[in-house]
C-alpha positions in Angstrom: 135.1 378.7 -20.6 133.2 380.1 -17.6 130.0 379.4 -19.5 130.9 375.7 -19.7 131.7 375.6 -16.0 128.3 377.1 -15.2 126.6 374.6 -17.6 128.3 371.7 -15.9 127.3 373.1 -12.5 123.7 373.4 -13.5 123.7 369.9 -14.9 125.1 368.7 -11.5 122.5 370.5 -9.6 119.7 369.0 -11.7 121.3 365.5 -11.4 121.6 365.9 -7.6 117.9 367.0 -7.3 116.8 363.9 -9.3 118.9 361.6 -7.1 121.7 360.8 -9.4 124.5 361.2 -6.8 127.3 359.6 -8.7 126.6 361.5 -11.9 126.3 364.7 -10.0 129.7 364.2 -8.4 131.3 363.5 -11.7 129.8 366.6 -13.3 130.9 368.8 -10.4 134.4 367.5 -10.9 134.2 368.4 -14.6 132.9 371.9 -13.7 135.8 372.4 -11.3 138.4 371.4 -13.9 136.9 373.7 -16.5 136.7 376.6 -14.0 140.3 376.3 -12.9 141.5 375.9 -16.5 139.7 379.1 -17.3 141.4 380.8 -14.3 144.8 379.6 -15.5 144.1 380.8 -19.1 143.0 384.2 -17.7 146.1 384.5 -15.6 148.4 383.7 -18.5 146.6 386.1 -20.7 146.8 388.9 -18.1 150.5 388.3 -17.6 151.3 388.2 -21.3 149.3 391.4 -21.8 151.3 393.2 -19.1 154.6 392.0 -20.4 153.8 393.0 -24.0 152.9 396.5 -23.0 156.3 397.3 -21.5 
C-alpha cells in the first residue's frame, strides 16, 4: 500500500511540474487516502498481533 502512495505522489509531482494543477491536487488527495489507509491497516495488524501473542 505504501508503494501505491509513493506512485500517486510521484504522478502528482510530475503533473504539477507540467502545469496540471487540478490533476496534481486530485492525485495528492488519492495518495493521502492510500497512505492513511495503509497506516490504519498497519495499526490494526500490530494490535491484533500483540493481542494474539498473550
